[in-house]
C-alpha positions, -999 to 999 in steps of 0.1 A, spaced: 0 0 0 28 24 9 46 16 -24 14 22 -44 9 57 -28 46 64 -31 45 56 -69 14 77 -74 30 106 -55 62 103 -75 43 103 -108 23 133 -97 55 152 -87 71 143 -120 42 156 -139 42 188 -119 79 193 -125 74 189 -163 45 215 -162 66 239 -141 95 236 -166 71 245 -194 58 274 -175 93 287 -167 102 284 -204 71 304 -214 78 331 -188 115 334 -196 109 335 -233 88 367 -228 117 384 -211 136 411 -230 168 401 -248 198 400 -225 224 427 -231 260 421 -237 269 434 -203 244 411 -187 258 381 -206 293 391 -194 280 393 -158 263 360 -162 296 344 -175 314 358 -144 287 345 -120 288 310 -136 326 309 -132 323 317 -95 297 290 -88 307 261 -65 313 228 -84 281 213 -70 260 240 -86 275 236 -121 255 204 -126 223 224 -125 238 249 -150 244 220 -174 208 208 -169 195 242 -178 217 245 -208 210 210 -221 172 210 -216 164 219 -252 194 203 -269 192 170 -288 202 139 -268 233 134 -289 246 168 -277 240 160 -240 263 130 -236 297 148 -234 319 148 -203 326 185 -209 304 211 -225 312 245 -238 285 271 -233 285 300 -258 262 325 -242 260 344 -275 243 313 -291 219 304 -263 183 313 -266 168 341 -244 148 318 -222 179 297 -213 200 328 -206 174 342 -182 169 309 -165 207 307 -160 208 342 -147 180 337 -121 196 304 -110 230 319 -104 215 349 -87 195 326 -64 228 307 -55 245 340 -48 217 351 -25 217 318 -7 254 320 -1 251 356 12 222 345 35 242 316 49 272 338 55 251 364 74 235 337 95 268 324 106 280 357 120 
């Protein structure tokens, strides 16, 4: 009985995650184009991310790529070639990581 409800809940959460991703893509695609300065700032923020957070950057970048392009050990991200929705999703993700780091630092003092 627990397995049944666990599987149902897992399926529901998976569906909700897919719908959320679609909603985020829709919202981010309506954002204005990112400026060159913002892309440079994004590049710097990505470079400062802890290694553990880079996995999520890869997930964001690879979301809309064909499966063949997702199987490399290393990927190169050219921010000039990424679509607007991907750029803004990356930007908001790295900003959230930065805010979380600053909050955790301020709580420790």
